CHARMM-style PDB file with segment names, atoms N, HN, CA, C and O in Angstrom:
ATOM      1  N   MET     1     -12.398  -4.304  37.563  1.00  0.00      PROA
ATOM      2  CA  MET     1     -11.291  -4.889  38.271  1.00  0.00      PROA
ATOM      3  C   MET     1     -10.908  -6.413  37.858  1.00  0.00      PROA
ATOM      4  O   MET     1     -11.575  -7.414  37.597  1.00  0.00      PROA
ATOM      5  N   SER     2      -9.634  -6.143  37.916  1.00  0.00      PROA
ATOM      6  HN  SER     2      -9.092  -5.329  38.127  1.00  0.00      PROA
ATOM      7  CA  SER     2      -8.762  -7.803  37.514  1.00  0.00      PROA
ATOM      8  C   SER     2      -8.659  -8.569  38.609  1.00  0.00      PROA
ATOM      9  O   SER     2      -8.512  -8.259  39.791  1.00  0.00      PROA
ATOM     10  N   THR     3      -8.782  -9.924  37.909  1.00  0.00      PROA
ATOM     11  HN  THR     3      -8.902 -10.175  36.948  1.00  0.00      PROA
ATOM     12  CA  THR     3      -8.814 -11.017  38.746  1.00  0.00      PROA
ATOM     13  C   THR     3      -7.587 -11.772  39.151  1.00  0.00      PROA
ATOM     14  O   THR     3      -7.533 -12.668  39.993  1.00  0.00      PROA
ATOM     15  N   MET     4      -6.533 -11.246  38.375  1.00  0.00      PROA
ATOM     16  HN  MET     4      -6.577 -10.518  37.691  1.00  0.00      PROA
ATOM     17  CA  MET     4      -5.611 -11.641  38.761  1.00  0.00      PROA
ATOM     18  C   MET     4      -4.270 -11.100  39.540  1.00  0.00      PROA
ATOM     19  O   MET     4      -4.011  -9.897  39.568  1.00  0.00      PROA
ATOM     20  N   THR     5      -3.340 -12.208  40.248  1.00  0.00      PROA
ATOM     21  HN  THR     5      -3.551 -13.185  40.226  1.00  0.00      PROA
ATOM     22  CA  THR     5      -2.889 -11.815  41.162  1.00  0.00      PROA
ATOM     23  C   THR     5      -1.373 -11.450  40.698  1.00  0.00      PROA
ATOM     24  O   THR     5      -0.924 -11.938  39.660  1.00  0.00      PROA
ATOM     25  N   SER     6      -0.507 -10.462  41.609  1.00  0.00      PROA
ATOM     26  HN  SER     6      -0.872 -10.066  42.452  1.00  0.00      PROA
ATOM     27  CA  SER     6       0.612  -9.618  40.936  1.00  0.00      PROA
ATOM     28  C   SER     6       1.750 -11.141  40.665  1.00  0.00      PROA
ATOM     29  O   SER     6       2.884 -10.910  40.247  1.00  0.00      PROA
ATOM     30  N   SER     7       1.495 -12.028  40.830  1.00  0.00      PROA
ATOM     31  HN  SER     7       0.573 -12.216  41.169  1.00  0.00      PROA
ATOM     32  CA  SER     7       2.682 -13.093  40.553  1.00  0.00      PROA
ATOM     33  C   SER     7       2.128 -13.412  39.134  1.00  0.00      PROA
ATOM     34  O   SER     7       3.025 -13.609  38.315  1.00  0.00      PROA
ATOM     35  N   SER     8       1.105 -13.489  38.747  1.00  0.00      PROA
ATOM     36  HN  SER     8       0.377 -13.328  39.413  1.00  0.00      PROA
ATOM     37  CA  SER     8       0.770 -14.480  37.398  1.00  0.00      PROA
ATOM     38  C   SER     8       0.119 -13.281  36.482  1.00  0.00      PROA
ATOM     39  O   SER     8      -1.026 -13.363  36.039  1.00  0.00      PROA
ATOM     40  N   ARG     9       1.042 -12.081  36.233  1.00  0.00      PROA
ATOM     41  HN  ARG     9       1.973 -12.015  36.593  1.00  0.00      PROA
ATOM     42  CA  ARG     9       0.873 -10.863  35.186  1.00  0.00      PROA
ATOM     43  C   ARG     9       1.307 -11.578  33.870  1.00  0.00      PROA
ATOM     44  O   ARG     9       2.210 -12.408  33.764  1.00  0.00      PROA
ATOM     45  N   THR    10       0.486 -11.096  32.880  1.00  0.00      PROA
ATOM     46  HN  THR    10      -0.248 -10.422  32.967  1.00  0.00      PROA
ATOM     47  CA  THR    10       0.913 -11.485  31.652  1.00  0.00      PROA
ATOM     48  C   THR    10       1.907 -10.024  30.953  1.00  0.00      PROA
ATOM     49  O   THR    10       2.006  -8.891  31.426  1.00  0.00      PROA
ATOM     50  N   ARG    11       2.430 -10.504  29.901  1.00  0.00      PROA
ATOM     51  HN  ARG    11       2.349 -11.424  29.517  1.00  0.00      PROA
ATOM     52  CA  ARG    11       3.190  -9.220  29.612  1.00  0.00      PROA
ATOM     53  C   ARG    11       2.182  -8.625  28.556  1.00  0.00      PROA
ATOM     54  O   ARG    11       1.429  -9.256  27.814  1.00  0.00      PROA
ATOM     55  N   PRO    12       2.350  -7.228  28.665  1.00  0.00      PROA
ATOM     56  CA  PRO    12       1.513  -6.468  27.753  1.00  0.00      PROA
ATOM     57  C   PRO    12       1.623  -6.821  26.490  1.00  0.00      PROA
ATOM     58  O   PRO    12       0.630  -6.588  25.801  1.00  0.00      PROA
ATOM     59  N   THR    13       2.721  -7.416  25.868  1.00  0.00      PROA
ATOM     60  HN  THR    13       3.527  -7.604  26.427  1.00  0.00      PROA
ATOM     61  CA  THR    13       2.975  -7.503  24.594  1.00  0.00      PROA
ATOM     62  C   THR    13       2.300  -8.985  23.675  1.00  0.00      PROA
ATOM     63  O   THR    13       2.235  -9.160  22.458  1.00  0.00      PROA
ATOM     64  N   ALA    14       1.836  -9.955  24.896  1.00  0.00      PROA
ATOM     65  HN  ALA    14       1.889  -9.812  25.884  1.00  0.00      PROA
ATOM     66  CA  ALA    14       1.509 -11.042  24.437  1.00  0.00      PROA
ATOM     67  C   ALA    14       0.041 -10.571  23.819  1.00  0.00      PROA
ATOM     68  O   ALA    14      -0.496 -11.108  22.850  1.00  0.00      PROA
ATOM     69  N   GLY    15      -0.494  -9.461  24.577  1.00  0.00      PROA
ATOM     70  HN  GLY    15      -0.057  -9.026  25.364  1.00  0.00      PROA
ATOM     71  CA  GLY    15      -1.793  -9.249  23.977  1.00  0.00      PROA
ATOM     72  C   GLY    15      -1.782  -8.429  22.717  1.00  0.00      PROA
ATOM     73  O   GLY    15      -2.673  -8.509  21.871  1.00  0.00      PROA
ATOM     74  N   VAL    16      -0.818  -7.699  22.635  1.00  0.00      PROA
ATOM     75  HN  VAL    16      -0.095  -7.633  23.323  1.00  0.00      PROA
ATOM     76  CA  VAL    16      -0.832  -7.270  21.274  1.00  0.00      PROA
ATOM     77  C   VAL    16      -0.392  -8.038  20.249  1.00  0.00      PROA
ATOM     78  O   VAL    16      -0.884  -7.842  19.138  1.00  0.00      PROA
ATOM     79  N   SER    17       0.523  -8.962  20.411  1.00  0.00      PROA
ATOM     80  HN  SER    17       0.923  -9.122  21.314  1.00  0.00      PROA
ATOM     81  CA  SER    17       0.839  -9.941  19.353  1.00  0.00      PROA
ATOM     82  C   SER    17      -0.528 -11.110  19.151  1.00  0.00      PROA
ATOM     83  O   SER    17      -0.564 -11.888  18.198  1.00  0.00      PROA
ATOM     84  N   ARG    18      -1.437 -11.063  20.062  1.00  0.00      PROA
ATOM     85  HN  ARG    18      -1.408 -10.431  20.837  1.00  0.00      PROA
ATOM     86  CA  ARG    18      -2.699 -11.924  19.558  1.00  0.00      PROA
ATOM     87  C   ARG    18      -3.495 -11.202  18.762  1.00  0.00      PROA
ATOM     88  O   ARG    18      -4.045 -11.653  17.758  1.00  0.00      PROA
ATOM     89  N   LEU    19      -3.613  -9.789  19.270  1.00  0.00      PROA
ATOM     90  HN  LEU    19      -3.167  -9.423  20.086  1.00  0.00      PROA
ATOM     91  CA  LEU    19      -4.635  -8.990  18.675  1.00  0.00      PROA
ATOM     92  C   LEU    19      -3.936  -8.818  16.823  1.00  0.00      PROA
ATOM     93  O   LEU    19      -4.672  -8.694  15.843  1.00  0.00      PROA
ATOM     94  N   VAL    20      -2.828  -8.847  16.783  1.00  0.00      PROA
ATOM     95  HN  VAL    20      -2.230  -8.947  17.579  1.00  0.00      PROA
ATOM     96  CA  VAL    20      -2.096  -8.611  15.358  1.00  0.00      PROA
ATOM     97  C   VAL    20      -2.203  -9.831  14.856  1.00  0.00      PROA
ATOM     98  O   VAL    20      -2.311  -9.841  13.630  1.00  0.00      PROA
ATOM     99  N   ARG    21      -2.211 -11.095  15.497  1.00  0.00      PROA
ATOM    100  HN  ARG    21      -2.122 -11.087  16.494  1.00  0.00      PROA
ATOM    101  CA  ARG    21      -2.474 -12.434  14.781  1.00  0.00      PROA
ATOM    102  C   ARG    21      -3.965 -12.508  14.464  1.00  0.00      PROA
ATOM    103  O   ARG    21      -4.187 -12.725  13.273  1.00  0.00      PROA
ATOM    104  N   ARG    22      -5.008 -12.384  15.221  1.00  0.00      PROA
ATOM    105  HN  ARG    22      -4.827 -12.208  16.189  1.00  0.00      PROA
ATOM    106  CA  ARG    22      -6.366 -11.919  14.799  1.00  0.00      PROA
ATOM    107  C   ARG    22      -6.703 -10.960  13.578  1.00  0.00      PROA
ATOM    108  O   ARG    22      -7.451 -11.354  12.683  1.00  0.00      PROA
ATOM    109  N   LEU    23      -6.172  -9.773  13.560  1.00  0.00      PROA
ATOM    110  HN  LEU    23      -5.564  -9.453  14.287  1.00  0.00      PROA
ATOM    111  CA  LEU    23      -6.118  -9.172  12.755  1.00  0.00      PROA
ATOM    112  C   LEU    23      -5.735  -9.715  11.266  1.00  0.00      PROA
ATOM    113  O   LEU    23      -6.449  -9.618  10.268  1.00  0.00      PROA
ATOM    114  N   GLU    24      -4.589 -10.242  11.339  1.00  0.00      PROA
ATOM    115  HN  GLU    24      -4.009 -10.321  12.150  1.00  0.00      PROA
ATOM    116  CA  GLU    24      -4.151 -11.120  10.324  1.00  0.00      PROA
ATOM    117  C   GLU    24      -5.362 -12.103   9.653  1.00  0.00      PROA
ATOM    118  O   GLU    24      -5.948 -11.948   8.581  1.00  0.00      PROA
ATOM    119  N   ARG    25      -5.503 -13.022  10.531  1.00  0.00      PROA
ATOM    120  HN  ARG    25      -5.027 -13.148  11.401  1.00  0.00      PROA
ATOM    121  CA  ARG    25      -6.731 -13.930  10.160  1.00  0.00      PROA
ATOM    122  C   ARG    25      -8.004 -13.465   9.232  1.00  0.00      PROA
ATOM    123  O   ARG    25      -8.485 -13.910   8.190  1.00  0.00      PROA
ATOM    124  N   GLU    26      -8.337 -12.321  10.126  1.00  0.00      PROA
ATOM    125  HN  GLU    26      -7.946 -11.959  10.973  1.00  0.00      PROA
ATOM    126  CA  GLU    26      -9.626 -11.649   9.386  1.00  0.00      PROA
ATOM    127  C   GLU    26      -8.898 -10.876   8.078  1.00  0.00      PROA
ATOM    128  O   GLU    26      -9.767 -11.056   7.225  1.00  0.00      PROA
ATOM    129  N   ARG    27      -8.291 -10.451   7.700  1.00  0.00      PROA
ATOM    130  HN  ARG    27      -7.585 -10.305   8.392  1.00  0.00      PROA
ATOM    131  CA  ARG    27      -7.853  -9.822   6.515  1.00  0.00      PROA
ATOM    132  C   ARG    27      -7.793 -10.815   5.612  1.00  0.00      PROA
ATOM    133  O   ARG    27      -8.257 -10.622   4.489  1.00  0.00      PROA
ATOM    134  N   ARG    28      -7.223 -12.020   5.951  1.00  0.00      PROA
ATOM    135  HN  ARG    28      -6.846 -12.177   6.864  1.00  0.00      PROA
ATOM    136  CA  ARG    28      -7.114 -13.163   4.905  1.00  0.00      PROA
ATOM    137  C   ARG    28      -8.389 -13.692   4.693  1.00  0.00      PROA
ATOM    138  O   ARG    28      -8.499 -14.365   3.667  1.00  0.00      PROA
ATOM    139  N   ARG    29      -9.605 -13.536   5.553  1.00  0.00      PROA
ATOM    140  HN  ARG    29      -9.515 -12.990   6.386  1.00  0.00      PROA
ATOM    141  CA  ARG    29     -10.709 -14.095   5.396  1.00  0.00      PROA
ATOM    142  C   ARG    29     -11.465 -12.778   4.518  1.00  0.00      PROA
ATOM    143  O   ARG    29     -12.477 -13.031   3.865  1.00  0.00      PROA
ATOM    144  N   TRP    30     -11.001 -11.609   4.543  1.00  0.00      PROA
ATOM    145  HN  TRP    30     -10.179 -11.403   5.073  1.00  0.00      PROA
ATOM    146  CA  TRP    30     -11.902 -10.860   3.658  1.00  0.00      PROA
ATOM    147  C   TRP    30     -11.247 -10.611   2.276  1.00  0.00      PROA
ATOM    148  O   TRP    30     -11.905 -10.188   1.325  1.00  0.00      PROA
ATOM    149  N   THR    31      -9.804 -10.915   2.198  1.00  0.00      PROA
ATOM    150  HN  THR    31      -9.269 -11.258   2.970  1.00  0.00      PROA
ATOM    151  CA  THR    31      -9.280 -10.888   0.793  1.00  0.00      PROA
ATOM    152  C   THR    31      -9.469 -12.320   0.022  1.00  0.00      PROA
ATOM    153  O   THR    31      -9.320 -12.263  -1.198  1.00  0.00      PROA
ATOM    154  N   LEU    32      -9.754 -13.494   0.541  1.00  0.00      PROA
ATOM    155  HN  LEU    32      -9.876 -13.540   1.532  1.00  0.00      PROA
ATOM    156  CA  LEU    32      -9.619 -14.613  -0.179  1.00  0.00      PROA
ATOM    157  C   LEU    32     -11.095 -15.221  -0.424  1.00  0.00      PROA
ATOM    158  O   LEU    32     -11.853 -15.404   0.529  1.00  0.00      PROA
ATOM    159  N   ARG    33     -11.481 -15.540  -1.817  1.00  0.00      PROA
ATOM    160  HN  ARG    33     -10.866 -15.392  -2.591  1.00  0.00      PROA
ATOM    161  CA  ARG    33     -12.764 -15.819  -2.038  1.00  0.00      PROA
ATOM    162  C   ARG    33     -12.484 -16.653  -2.958  1.00  0.00      PROA
ATOM    163  O   ARG    33     -12.214 -16.164  -4.055  1.00  0.00      PROA
ATOM    164  N   ASP    34     -12.460 -18.077  -2.822  1.00  0.00      PROA
ATOM    165  HN  ASP    34     -12.679 -18.474  -1.930  1.00  0.00      PROA
ATOM    166  CA  ASP    34     -12.105 -18.944  -4.068  1.00  0.00      PROA
ATOM    167  C   ASP    34     -13.029 -19.308  -4.433  1.00  0.00      PROA
ATOM    168  O   ASP    34     -13.817 -19.677  -3.563  1.00  0.00      PROA
ATOM    169  N   GLY    35     -13.492 -19.423  -5.936  1.00  0.00      PROA
ATOM    170  HN  GLY    35     -12.852 -19.123  -6.643  1.00  0.00      PROA
ATOM    171  CA  GLY    35     -14.712 -20.012  -6.618  1.00  0.00      PROA
ATOM    172  C   GLY    35     -15.865 -19.002  -6.578  1.00  0.00      PROA
ATOM    173  O   GLY    35     -16.846 -19.266  -7.274  1.00  0.00      PROA
ATOM    174  N   VAL    36     -15.868 -17.990  -5.919  1.00  0.00      PROA
ATOM    175  HN  VAL    36     -15.072 -17.776  -5.354  1.00  0.00      PROA
ATOM    176  CA  VAL    36     -16.679 -17.333  -5.996  1.00  0.00      PROA
ATOM    177  C   VAL    36     -16.574 -15.754  -6.661  1.00  0.00      PROA
ATOM    178  O   VAL    36     -15.738 -14.919  -6.315  1.00  0.00      PROA
ATOM    179  N   GLU    37     -17.520 -15.577  -7.589  1.00  0.00      PROA
ATOM    180  HN  GLU    37     -18.200 -16.255  -7.870  1.00  0.00      PROA
ATOM    181  CA  GLU    37     -17.212 -14.436  -8.658  1.00  0.00      PROA
ATOM    182  C   GLU    37     -18.149 -13.197  -7.797  1.00  0.00      PROA
ATOM    183  O   GLU    37     -19.361 -13.317  -7.618  1.00  0.00      PROA
ATOM    184  N   LEU    38     -17.357 -12.030  -7.322  1.00  0.00      PROA
ATOM    185  HN  LEU    38     -16.372 -11.932  -7.466  1.00  0.00      PROA
ATOM    186  CA  LEU    38     -17.566 -11.073  -6.855  1.00  0.00      PROA
ATOM    187  C   LEU    38     -18.374  -9.729  -7.744  1.00  0.00      PROA
ATOM    188  O   LEU    38     -17.976  -9.669  -8.907  1.00  0.00      PROA
ATOM    189  N   VAL    39     -19.173  -8.920  -7.466  1.00  0.00      PROA
ATOM    190  HN  VAL    39     -19.497  -8.968  -6.521  1.00  0.00      PROA
ATOM    191  CA  VAL    39     -19.365  -7.791  -8.177  1.00  0.00      PROA
ATOM    192  C   VAL    39     -18.229  -6.895  -7.752  1.00  0.00      PROA
ATOM    193  O   VAL    39     -17.717  -6.754  -6.641  1.00  0.00      PROA
ATOM    194  N   ALA    40     -17.909  -6.215  -9.128  1.00  0.00      PROA
ATOM    195  HN  ALA    40     -18.324  -6.329 -10.031  1.00  0.00      PROA
ATOM    196  CA  ALA    40     -16.903  -5.422  -8.538  1.00  0.00      PROA
ATOM    197  C   ALA    40     -16.859  -4.034  -7.564  1.00  0.00      PROA
ATOM    198  O   ALA    40     -15.837  -3.439  -7.221  1.00  0.00      PROA
ATOM    199  N   THR    41     -18.079  -3.731  -7.259  1.00  0.00      PROA
ATOM    200  HN  THR    41     -18.910  -4.214  -7.538  1.00  0.00      PROA
ATOM    201  CA  THR    41     -18.161  -3.062  -5.719  1.00  0.00      PROA
ATOM    202  C   THR    41     -17.785  -3.740  -4.892  1.00  0.00      PROA
ATOM    203  O   THR    41     -16.867  -3.414  -4.139  1.00  0.00      PROA
ATOM    204  N   GLU    42     -18.477  -4.975  -4.826  1.00  0.00      PROA
ATOM    205  HN  GLU    42     -19.223  -5.240  -5.437  1.00  0.00      PROA
ATOM    206  CA  GLU    42     -18.120  -6.037  -3.462  1.00  0.00      PROA
ATOM    207  C   GLU    42     -16.631  -6.404  -3.575  1.00  0.00      PROA
ATOM    208  O   GLU    42     -16.102  -6.595  -2.480  1.00  0.00      PROA
ATOM    209  N   GLN    43     -15.861  -6.541  -4.614  1.00  0.00      PROA
ATOM    210  HN  GLN    43     -16.291  -6.385  -5.503  1.00  0.00      PROA
ATOM    211  CA  GLN    43     -14.766  -6.772  -4.339  1.00  0.00      PROA
ATOM    212  C   GLN    43     -13.808  -5.617  -3.966  1.00  0.00      PROA
ATOM    213  O   GLN    43     -12.761  -5.818  -3.352  1.00  0.00      PROA
ATOM    214  N   ALA    44     -14.216  -4.419  -4.364  1.00  0.00      PROA
ATOM    215  HN  ALA    44     -15.067  -4.255  -4.863  1.00  0.00      PROA
ATOM    216  CA  ALA    44     -13.531  -3.271  -4.018  1.00  0.00      PROA
ATOM    217  C   ALA    44     -13.559  -2.850  -2.608  1.00  0.00      PROA
ATOM    218  O   ALA    44     -12.678  -2.256  -1.987  1.00  0.00      PROA
ATOM    219  N   TRP    45     -14.863  -3.304  -2.150  1.00  0.00      PROA
ATOM    220  HN  TRP    45     -15.579  -3.786  -2.655  1.00  0.00      PROA
ATOM    221  CA  TRP    45     -15.440  -2.741  -0.704  1.00  0.00      PROA
ATOM    222  C   TRP    45     -14.496  -4.284   0.303  1.00  0.00      PROA
ATOM    223  O   TRP    45     -14.078  -4.103   1.446  1.00  0.00      PROA
ATOM    224  N   ARG    46     -14.407  -5.081  -0.126  1.00  0.00      PROA
ATOM    225  HN  ARG    46     -14.746  -5.228  -1.055  1.00  0.00      PROA
ATOM    226  CA  ARG    46     -13.642  -6.201   0.671  1.00  0.00      PROA
ATOM    227  C   ARG    46     -12.066  -5.915   0.520  1.00  0.00      PROA
ATOM    228  O   ARG    46     -11.356  -6.087   1.510  1.00  0.00      PROA
ATOM    229  N   ALA    47     -11.545  -5.516  -0.595  1.00  0.00      PROA
ATOM    230  HN  ALA    47     -12.122  -5.376  -1.400  1.00  0.00      PROA
ATOM    231  CA  ALA    47     -10.046  -5.091  -0.778  1.00  0.00      PROA
ATOM    232  C   ALA    47     -10.112  -3.643   0.338  1.00  0.00      PROA
ATOM    233  O   ALA    47      -9.054  -3.559   0.961  1.00  0.00      PROA
ATOM    234  N   GLY    48     -11.073  -2.574   0.681  1.00  0.00      PROA
ATOM    235  HN  GLY    48     -11.933  -2.642   0.174  1.00  0.00      PROA
ATOM    236  CA  GLY    48     -10.687  -1.811   1.435  1.00  0.00      PROA
ATOM    237  C   GLY    48     -10.872  -2.121   2.649  1.00  0.00      PROA
ATOM    238  O   GLY    48     -10.278  -1.376   3.428  1.00  0.00      PROA
ATOM    239  N   VAL    49     -11.732  -3.297   3.320  1.00  0.00      PROA
ATOM    240  HN  VAL    49     -12.215  -3.902   2.687  1.00  0.00      PROA
ATOM    241  CA  VAL    49     -11.668  -3.621   4.499  1.00  0.00      PROA
ATOM    242  C   VAL    49     -10.525  -4.258   4.853  1.00  0.00      PROA
ATOM    243  O   VAL    49     -10.105  -4.222   6.009  1.00  0.00      PROA
ATOM    244  N   ALA    50      -9.833  -4.995   3.740  1.00  0.00      PROA
ATOM    245  HN  ALA    50     -10.174  -5.025   2.801  1.00  0.00      PROA
ATOM    246  CA  ALA    50      -8.432  -5.777   4.138  1.00  0.00      PROA
ATOM    247  C   ALA    50      -7.605  -4.863   4.354  1.00  0.00      PROA
ATOM    248  O   ALA    50      -6.768  -4.992   5.247  1.00  0.00      PROA
ATOM    249  N   GLU    51      -7.680  -3.611   3.480  1.00  0.00      PROA
ATOM    250  HN  GLU    51      -8.360  -3.506   2.754  1.00  0.00      PROA
ATOM    251  CA  GLU    51      -6.407  -2.690   3.613  1.00  0.00      PROA
ATOM    252  C   GLU    51      -6.447  -1.958   5.134  1.00  0.00      PROA
ATOM    253  O   GLU    51      -5.435  -1.713   5.791  1.00  0.00      PROA
ATOM    254  N   GLY    52      -7.729  -1.682   5.523  1.00  0.00      PROA
ATOM    255  HN  GLY    52      -8.551  -1.881   4.989  1.00  0.00      PROA
ATOM    256  CA  GLY    52      -7.861  -1.014   6.694  1.00  0.00      PROA
ATOM    257  C   GLY    52      -7.375  -1.984   7.783  1.00  0.00      PROA
ATOM    258  O   GLY    52      -6.598  -1.550   8.633  1.00  0.00      PROA
ATOM    259  N   LEU    53      -7.753  -3.194   7.818  1.00  0.00      PROA
ATOM    260  HN  LEU    53      -8.384  -3.548   7.128  1.00  0.00      PROA
ATOM    261  CA  LEU    53      -7.017  -4.239   8.704  1.00  0.00      PROA
ATOM    262  C   LEU    53      -5.528  -4.159   8.804  1.00  0.00      PROA
ATOM    263  O   LEU    53      -4.870  -4.260   9.840  1.00  0.00      PROA
ATOM    264  N   ARG    54      -5.069  -3.959   7.551  1.00  0.00      PROA
ATOM    265  HN  ARG    54      -5.603  -3.877   6.709  1.00  0.00      PROA
ATOM    266  CA  ARG    54      -3.532  -4.272   7.665  1.00  0.00      PROA
ATOM    267  C   ARG    54      -2.733  -3.045   7.976  1.00  0.00      PROA
ATOM    268  O   ARG    54      -1.511  -3.119   8.108  1.00  0.00      PROA
ATOM    269  N   LEU    55      -3.607  -1.545   8.138  1.00  0.00      PROA
ATOM    270  HN  LEU    55      -4.599  -1.486   8.031  1.00  0.00      PROA
ATOM    271  CA  LEU    55      -3.059  -0.569   8.524  1.00  0.00      PROA
ATOM    272  C   LEU    55      -3.354  -0.640  10.003  1.00  0.00      PROA
ATOM    273  O   LEU    55      -2.598   0.021  10.715  1.00  0.00      PROA
ATOM    274  N   ALA    56      -4.327  -1.330  10.601  1.00  0.00      PROA
ATOM    275  HN  ALA    56      -4.941  -1.868  10.022  1.00  0.00      PROA
ATOM    276  CA  ALA    56      -4.501  -1.450  11.719  1.00  0.00      PROA
ATOM    277  C   ALA    56      -3.321  -1.961  12.695  1.00  0.00      PROA
ATOM    278  O   ALA    56      -2.933  -1.551  13.789  1.00  0.00      PROA
ATOM    279  N   GLN    57      -2.858  -3.144  11.764  1.00  0.00      PROA
ATOM    280  HN  GLN    57      -3.173  -3.477  10.875  1.00  0.00      PROA
ATOM    281  CA  GLN    57      -1.896  -4.057  12.071  1.00  0.00      PROA
ATOM    282  C   GLN    57      -0.378  -3.411  12.801  1.00  0.00      PROA
ATOM    283  O   GLN    57       0.337  -3.510  13.798  1.00  0.00      PROA
ATOM    284  N   THR    58      -0.540  -2.559  11.235  1.00  0.00      PROA
ATOM    285  HN  THR    58      -1.121  -2.478  10.425  1.00  0.00      PROA
ATOM    286  CA  THR    58       0.642  -1.827  11.173  1.00  0.00      PROA
ATOM    287  C   THR    58       0.764  -0.477  12.461  1.00  0.00      PROA
ATOM    288  O   THR    58       1.820  -0.190  13.026  1.00  0.00      PROA
ATOM    289  N   ALA    59      -0.002  -0.087  12.608  1.00  0.00      PROA
ATOM    290  HN  ALA    59      -0.859  -0.320  12.149  1.00  0.00      PROA
ATOM    291  CA  ALA    59      -0.347   0.931  13.624  1.00  0.00      PROA
ATOM    292  C   ALA    59       0.072   0.450  15.209  1.00  0.00      PROA
ATOM    293  O   ALA    59       0.709   1.047  16.077  1.00  0.00      PROA
ATOM    294  N   ILE    60      -0.562  -0.875  15.197  1.00  0.00      PROA
ATOM    295  HN  ILE    60      -1.079  -1.360  14.492  1.00  0.00      PROA
ATOM    296  CA  ILE    60      -0.389  -1.664  16.341  1.00  0.00      PROA
ATOM    297  C   ILE    60       1.166  -1.911  16.812  1.00  0.00      PROA
ATOM    298  O   ILE    60       1.699  -1.621  17.883  1.00  0.00      PROA
ATOM    299  N   ARG    61       1.634  -2.457  15.808  1.00  0.00      PROA
ATOM    300  HN  ARG    61       1.201  -2.693  14.938  1.00  0.00      PROA
ATOM    301  CA  ARG    61       3.168  -2.980  15.626  1.00  0.00      PROA
ATOM    302  C   ARG    61       3.848  -1.517  16.336  1.00  0.00      PROA
ATOM    303  O   ARG    61       4.588  -1.470  17.318  1.00  0.00      PROA
ATOM    304  N   LYS    62       3.341  -0.361  15.503  1.00  0.00      PROA
ATOM    305  HN  LYS    62       2.740  -0.399  14.705  1.00  0.00      PROA
ATOM    306  CA  LYS    62       4.570   0.934  15.576  1.00  0.00      PROA
ATOM    307  C   LYS    62       4.280   1.336  17.015  1.00  0.00      PROA
ATOM    308  O   LYS    62       5.223   1.590  17.765  1.00  0.00      PROA
ATOM    309  N   GLY    63       3.042   1.406  17.430  1.00  0.00      PROA
ATOM    310  HN  GLY    63       2.276   1.200  16.821  1.00  0.00      PROA
ATOM    311  CA  GLY    63       2.681   1.578  19.074  1.00  0.00      PROA
ATOM    312  C   GLY    63       1.910   2.863  19.029  1.00  0.00      PROA
ATOM    313  O   GLY    63       1.911   3.691  19.940  1.00  0.00      PROA
ATOM    314  N   VAL    64       1.216   2.971  17.841  1.00  0.00      PROA
ATOM    315  HN  VAL    64       1.214   2.298  17.102  1.00  0.00      PROA
ATOM    316  CA  VAL    64       0.510   4.217  17.587  1.00  0.00      PROA
ATOM    317  C   VAL    64      -0.604   4.303  18.159  1.00  0.00      PROA
ATOM    318  OT1 VAL    64      -1.295   5.312  18.018  1.00  0.00      PROA
TER     319      VAL     64
END
């Protein structure tokens, strides 16, 4: 049950924008590792996670 009144509704796009920004932050966290040598498999795994987050952002923006 929502505690919001009808006069203080937020726009649905505000939540989507916040989610997309959060995904972007997480994607950067998974791609950037300064000064740390990664094993090739870990590097590939991190790249896969980052790509999945990027695809999620794209799908959300398109409204899929």
